[in-house]
C-alpha positions, 0 to 999 in steps of 0.5 A: 433093761436086760440085754437081748443077745442074738446068735447067728449061725449056719451050715449045710443042711441034709435037705433044704426043706428041713433044719437038720445039719449035715455035719454039726461039727461044721456049723459056722458060728457067725457071732453074738450080737447085742440087738436084732438089727446087727444080727439080721445084718450079719445073717443077711451077709452070710446068706447072700455069701452062700446063695449059690448053695441051696443046702446052706442056711443061716439062722438067728437064735434069740438067746434072750428068749431062752432065759426067763428073768423072773425065775430064780437062778440055778445053783450053778448060776448063783455061784457065777459058773 
């Protein structure tokens, strides 16, 4: 069974109704998690910690969805780089 990695990250948005970060260099990478439940717990912790800042948002990226295991690997990937 393939791993289902999740990335939790966040930062201050230009406008709370969009997903454009004010400063991409200041994005807070919370971490990579092996399952949705642990990613959600980390997301919730950070979201609650920053609840007083309406422009602050945290997200869960489903990294496993970026990869199609059925497709052949790229040349670089096959070399282990």
